[in-house]
ROLOTOR-144549 format. One record per residue (C-alpha): residue in one letter; x, y, z. Coordinates in steps of 0.2 Angstrom, whole numbers, plus 5000, padded with zeros to 4 digits. Layout:
AXYZ
...
//
This chain:
M500050005000
K501550114997
G501950125015
N500250185020
L499550015026
R499449995045
I498649835051
W498149795069
T496849695079
I495649805089
L494049755098
F492749735084
F491249855088
A489449805084
L488849885068
L487249945075
G488350055088
I489250155074
E488950335076
A489050455061
K490650545059
A490550735064
Q490250845049
I491550965043
G491151085029
F489751115017
P488251095014
Y487351095031
C485451075032
E484451085047
T482551095046
F482051105064
Q480551005059
T481050835067
E480950775085
S482750815088
T484150915079
F485850855073
A487150835087
E488150985080
T486651105082
L486851175100
F485751295108
G485451385125
E484451505136
S482651505132
V482751405116
D481451265112
L481151145098
T479251145096
G477951145083
G479151115068
V480251265072
L481651315083
R480951445095
L482251565100
T481051665112
A479351645118
N478151795117
L478651845135
N479651985143
N481551975145
Q481851815135
N483551775127
G483951625116
Y485351575104
V485851425093
Y487451395083
I488051255072
D489651175079
V490251135061
P491751235054
F491451305036
P492951345026
S492851535022
T493851535006
Y492351524993
G491051625003
I489451565010
K487651555005
V486351545019
E484451535018
F483151515032
E481351555036
Y481051665051
F479451695061
M479251855071
Y477451885078
G476151885091
G476952025103
T477152205105
G478652225094
A480352185101
D481752155101
G482252055085
L483451915080
S485151905073
V486151785062
F488051795065
L489751715059
F491151685071
D492951615071
A492751425071
D494351405082
V493551495097
S493551355110
N492251435122
F490751495113
A489751635122
P488451745114
G488551935115
G487352055125
F485552025122
G484152155122
G484552285108
S486152195105
L485252045099
G486551925106
Y487951985095
A488652155100
Q489252225117
R487952285129
N488352395144
E489352275155
Q489052125144
P490452085131
G490052045113
L490051875105
T491651775106
G492651775090
A491351875081
Y491651915062
L489951975056
G488252005064
L486652045054
G485152105065
F483352095060
D482852235072
A480952255076
F481152375091
G482552485084
K484052475095
Y485252365085
S485552505073
N485952645085
T487352675098
S486352645114
E486952525127
G488752545122
K488752495103
N489852575091
G489152675077
G487352665069
F486152765058
L486352955056
Q488152955063
G487752855078
S486052925084
T485352855100
A483552865093
L482552715089
F482452645071
P481152505071
N481052385056
S482852405052
I484152275045
T485852315051
L487552235047
R488952255060
K490752185059
G491752085071
G492352125088
S493052065104
G492452095122
F491952275123
S492752335107
G492252325089
Y490552265083
D490552425073
Y489052475062
V489352445043
I487752465033
G485852455036
K484152475029
I482452525036
T481152415029
Q479552515035
N479052695041
P480752775042
P480852915056
A481053095051
G482753125043
A483052945039
N482152925022
D483852895013
L484152745024
A482452665019
L481952545005
D480952624991
V479152644996
Q478552504984
Y479652384993
R479352425011
F478752295023
P478752265042
L479952135049
S478652065060
S477151965052
G475952035065
G475652105082
Q474752045097
G473651885094
T474351845077
Q474951665073
R476451595064
V476351625045
E477051465037
E476451475019
S477351585006
S475651634999
E475051705015
V475251885021
G476651895034
Y477851755027
R479751795028
K481251705021
V483051765021
F484351735007
L486051795013
E487551775002
L489351815005
E490351814989
P492251824990
H492752014988
P493652054972
S495052124982
G495351954990
I494952015007
G493251995015
Y491551985005
L490252064995
V488652045005
K487052014996
L485452005006
E483751964999
M482051925007
E480551835001
V479151935008
T477251925006
T476152075010
E474752034998
V473851864998
G474551754985
N475851874979
P477551834987
R478951944981
L480851954982
V481552114990
T483352154989
I484052235005
F485852245001
Q486352224982
G488252184986
A488852285001
S490652285004
F491252195019
P493152215017
Y493752125033
A494851975032
A493851815038
P494651675049
K495051515039
D493551435046
L491851505051
K490351445061
I488551515060
G487351545073
F485751645077
A485051735093
A483551835098
S482851935113
T481452025120
G481352155133
E479852255140
S479052225123
T478852055116
N478751935101
F478951755096
H480551735087
E480751565077
I481751495063
R481651335052
N482351265036
L484151325037
V485351285023
V487151335022
E488151305007
V489651374996
S489351544988
A490651524974
D490051354969
D490651374951
S492451394957
L492451224965
K492951064957
N492550884961
P493850774970
E494750644960
G495050464966
S496050324960
D495950134958
L496950064973
T497649884970
D499049864982
F498149834998
T498449675008
S497349615023
C497549475035
A496049355038
G495149345055
Q495849525060
E495149705058
N496349785046
Q496549975045
F496850065029
Y497050245024
I496750335007
T498050465007
D498150634999
Q499450564987
Q498150434981
V496750564977
V496650744971
L495750874982
P495751024970
N494851154981
E495851264993
N495851215011
S494851055008
V494950885017
I494150725014
R492550745024
C491650585019
L492150415013
Q490750305006
L490850125001
Y489850024987
E489749844981
S489749904963
L489950054951
E488050044948
D487650064966
I488550234966
K487150364963
A487350524954
E487450684964
S485750734970
E485050904964
D484450924982
I485851014991
C485350945008
A485550765001
Q487350795001
A487450865018
R487950715027
C488850545023
L487450425021
E487550295035
Q487050145024
N488650185013
R489850185027
V489650005032
L489749875018
I489449685022
L490049565009
P490349375009
Q492249405010
G492049515025
T491549685032
F492049865027
I491850005039
A492250195035
S493250265049
D492450385062
E494150455067
E495250465052
E494950565036
G494950435022
G495150285034
F494250125033
T494349945040
F494149775032
S493849615042
P494049475030
K493449295034
E494749155035
E493849045022
F494349175009
V496249165012
D497249184996
Q495849274987
E495449454982
V493949564985
T493549724976
V492449864982
F492050044976
Y492150214984
T491850394983
I492550544993
T491750704997
D492750855002
S492351005014
Y491351095001
G490150954997
K490950904981
T491050714978
S492250614967
K491650484954
G491750304959
N493450214960
S493950034965
I494849964980
T495549784978
I496249694993
A497149534994
I496649415009
Q498149335017
E498249205031
S498549275049
P499849195060
Q499549145078
P499849275091
I501549295099
S502049315117
L502749475124
L503849435139
I505049515151
A506749465146
G507249315157
E505449265161
N504449125154
E502749175158
P501849335152
V501249475164
D499949605163
Q501049745171
I502749775177
N503249915190
I504949995188
C505850135197
G506150305189
G507750295179
D507650105177
E507250005161
V506349845157
S506849735142
F505549655132
I505649515119
G504349455107
I504249265104
G503149165092
D503049005082
E503649055065
A504949165056
Y504549345056
E505149475043
R505049625054
F504249685070
E503249835075
W503249905093
Y501850005100
K501650115115
D499950165120
G499350115102
V500650225093
L502050155083
I503750175089
E504850225074
S506450125070
E506049985082
T506049825070
Q506849695080
N506049565092
T506849645107
F506449815115
M507049915130
T506150055138
G506050155154
E504450255150
P502750205157
G501450155145
E500550005137
Y501649905126
E501349775112
V502349705098
L501749645080
G502749515071
Y502549515052
N502749355043
R503349335025
K501549375019
N501549535028
C500249485040
P500549525059
A500549405074
I499949515088
S500549505105
N499749525122
K499949695130
V501049735145
I500849895155
V502549975161
A502150075177
L503050195188
P502050145203
D500950275212
L501550265230
P500350315244
V500350495249
L501150505266
E500250645275
V500750625293
G500150745306
S501750815314
P502250815328
V501850645334
V501650665353
G501850555368
C501150645383
L501750525396
T503550515401
G504450365394
Q502950335382
V503250255365
V502250325350
D501450235335
I501950325319
T500950195309
S499350255317
Q499650425308
I499850345291
S498250335280
G498050165273
Y499550085281
D499849925272
P501449835277
I501049685266
T501149785249
Y502349925255
D503949945265
Y503950095277
Q505550175283
L505850295297
T507650365299
G508350495311
N509250515328
G510350365322
L508950255320
I508250155305
L506550085308
M505549975296
D503749935295
D503049875312
E504549945321
L503650115318
M502350065331
S503550095345
V504650255343
S505350305360
Q506550455356
S506050635353
G506750715337
L506650745319
Y506450595307
E506150565289
L504750445283
K504750355266
V503850215257
K504150095243
L503349945234
K504049785242
S504549725224
L505549885221
D507049965228
C506550145225
Y505750245239
S504650395238
E505250575242
P505450585261
V504150675273
A504750755288
V504050695305
E504350765322
V504150655337
Y503950735354
I503850635371
Q503650725387
E505250715398
T504350785414
E502550765420
L501350905416
L500850965433
I499151035437
D498351125452
F497151275456
D496551365472
F494951465475
G494151585487
V492851725489
Q493551875480
G494351995492
T494251885507
G494951715502
V493551625512
K493251455504
D492351355517
E491251365533
A492751385544
G493051555536
G491251615538
G490451515524
V490251545506
F488651625499
P487751595482
S488051775477
D489851775482
I491151805468
I492351655468
Q494051695462
F494951535454
T496851545452
D497851425441
L499351345450
S499851235435
D501351205425
D502051355416
R501951245400
A500051255400
I499451365385
K497551325386
W496351315401
E494651235401
W493551265417
D491951165421
F491151245436
G489951095438
D488351205436
G488351205417
S489451355416
F491251355408
S492751465405
Q494351465395
D495151605406
K496751565415
N496051635431
P494251655430
V492951715442
H491151635445
V489551665454
F488651505458
G487051585463
K486351445474
K486851335488
G487551165485
D489151065482
F489951095465
N491350985457
V492451105448
S493651035436
L495151105426
V495951035410
I497551115405
T498451085388
D500251115383
E500851165365
Y500950985360
G499150945364
C499550855380
Q498250875394
Q498050855413
T496450865423
I496050905441
S494450925451
K493951005467
A492351025477
V491651205481
S490351205494
I489051355494
T488451335512
R487651495517
S486051575510
Y486051725522
R487151815535
L486351915550
M487552005562
I486752085578
P487752225588
T487752205607
G487552385610
F487552555602
T487852745607
P486452855600
G487052995589
E488952945589
G489552905571
E489352725563
N488752655580
G487452795582
T485952675579
F485452495583
L485552415566
P485852225562
K486952195547
Q486252065535
K486551975518
G485451865509
L483751925516
V482351975504
S481252035519
L481652095536
E480552145552
L481552225566
L480652245583
I481352335599
F480652305616
N481052375634
I481352255648
W479552255652
G479052185635
E478352345628
M478752375610
I479552535607
F480152525589
R479652425573
T480152425554
E480052315539
D481152425528
L482752335522
E483552495519
T483152555537
E484452655547
G483952565562
W483352625580
D484052785586
G483652765604
T482152875605
L480352855610
N479152985604
G480653095600
K481453085617
L483052995620
L482952855632
D484052815647
A485452695646
G485052515649
L484552345642
F483352315628
V482752165618
Y482752145599
R481852025588
V482151995569
N480951905557
G481551885539
V481551775523
T483051725513
T483351735495
E482951545495
G481351565505
E482051505521
K481251595537
V482451675549
K481951715567
E483251785580
S483051875596
G484151935610
K484752085621
F485752235618
R486352385628
L485952575625
I487552665630
R487552855635
//
């Protein structure tokens, strides 16, 4: 096959599972009248395939929709586009656009919607990615002005509205470009814009009707619209001449062809390949926007020639295998600039090759029935992956015979060759050969090696071979033609040994792998909180597997292996590595710090009533309302304190204060933590024994300073009754005022003589306990 035959065995796929090869080039036809679109027709936002049309927007406010054909079209010979559109049912906004953009753009994104119609920039929204040309059919009138950040428009860039206008804008990027080129008003031009409008006899509205109207599908009915856009190569060689015509029906039964642009100059260099798309939008005003029956083909068709094939007779195949062949550029003639083989079709006879159809859409795709050819001798399949590629799987009973089939090729512009023949000889296939590791007797599926190491392969079979081919990951390794091969690169390897009939014996496949070792993510430091403790490093290793791997810890003069890592007894810095047991190469080391406490972490605390130090009944008792000061007496290594006061309250202060608020015995605990996370705990009981305190003076001196009245001092009472009696039992003073200043020694305003008096106190504590006390005291004068 003149050096272009490559034969290998691959998994034979079911014929019913074959998918059509992605299309490249012209022609392209999409009716939008079937249940689904071609896979290359991509759309987004509010788009819906419904009722035999592609609906870009519904008749609702603030709708956006776009569609583009993910097929690159060579730009060399220009483009012809035709489609029907339906704009109806609403209040007249915004419109739709058809656009061309650079096919090499990897991430398609539409432009600003609203008045920019999904093409140009709009305020803070960038324009269409890779934009080359945008033609707007603008019902509302913003696409043709400079509002919303667009560049240029009617009347030197006016911001006025120009409804029913068709405007051409050039390419741009982001927020720059998309400039106005030319436009026409098709109906009711505003004042001062008559020169921009069609002649009166040709005028028509872009929409077929307002609110309540329906889609107009028949060309004989009023409101029908069809667009014919042609971009002819510019005589200067750069850009195009733009011709735009529309089939318009404004009278029943009288469709007419209206020329919008006769041949407007668009002198801007086009990318090598283009793609086409459409967009539409509504705003506060609305319309349905729909398209159907899209056809895209070459403009300068007369400049194109049909490809030429040749009769191919030097192909050889091997029975029982799938053999891969390629029809190369040297074997066919592709006369049209920038064209490639888009489609290979296979036939049993010349008579089966049909003449090129007059229907341009019949040429749009490779016919699936011509891509698979089943004959008694075997099965032919046109390749999905390689241009001009096909496979042949011959049957073994036809060894030493030939088979002849016929083919056509179609290029990127839809031009197809006349029929030519392919003749293939069928040879016997040898038995498979064994791919072994040198020095081994049994094949393996995988061998692991260290970086920098190499493995030696050898191919061994049962017959003599003329040459060998080595493949790595399915790709031929050039210049390797012996039965031995050495490599240090990871990949999947196989060898083919060719016998004297040039049929290959195919080996098993062996994977050479640089093993993926486990990731060592050890939390460092590894801490032993008890003096003399040993620590277990393996507990920190995720997926620790000493059966498959060797683990090594080195440092402080130690080399510890595998389970020895469970009992590390020395603090210090170490390095941890891992390797496969079958190999000698370790992973990159990971630093690990080990810390083991050398002295015990000590903990203690003290407490007492703030300002007094009282902590128990011997010191006068502790009251619920007393502020208790807690003082940490722990090791200076502590950096964190966690107090639990035993009543549901907590603190992280080093020396906190706390009010318990009720009587009882409370177990107060403290947990300290050092910088390595080691902890110690201690608990102490705090008893709140008193709910009140009542102190009665034994005497007083009326009118003299602080001792000038008889006043019991109390704490913890919520009510108080104080009664004073003389020695004969007569009550001479009474008060229930908690804020009383006490008895001043008088009766009816007269100071009494010195002597003994009797007091009685009745009270209630904060906890509802009743208090009764009585006794004698002396009035001193």
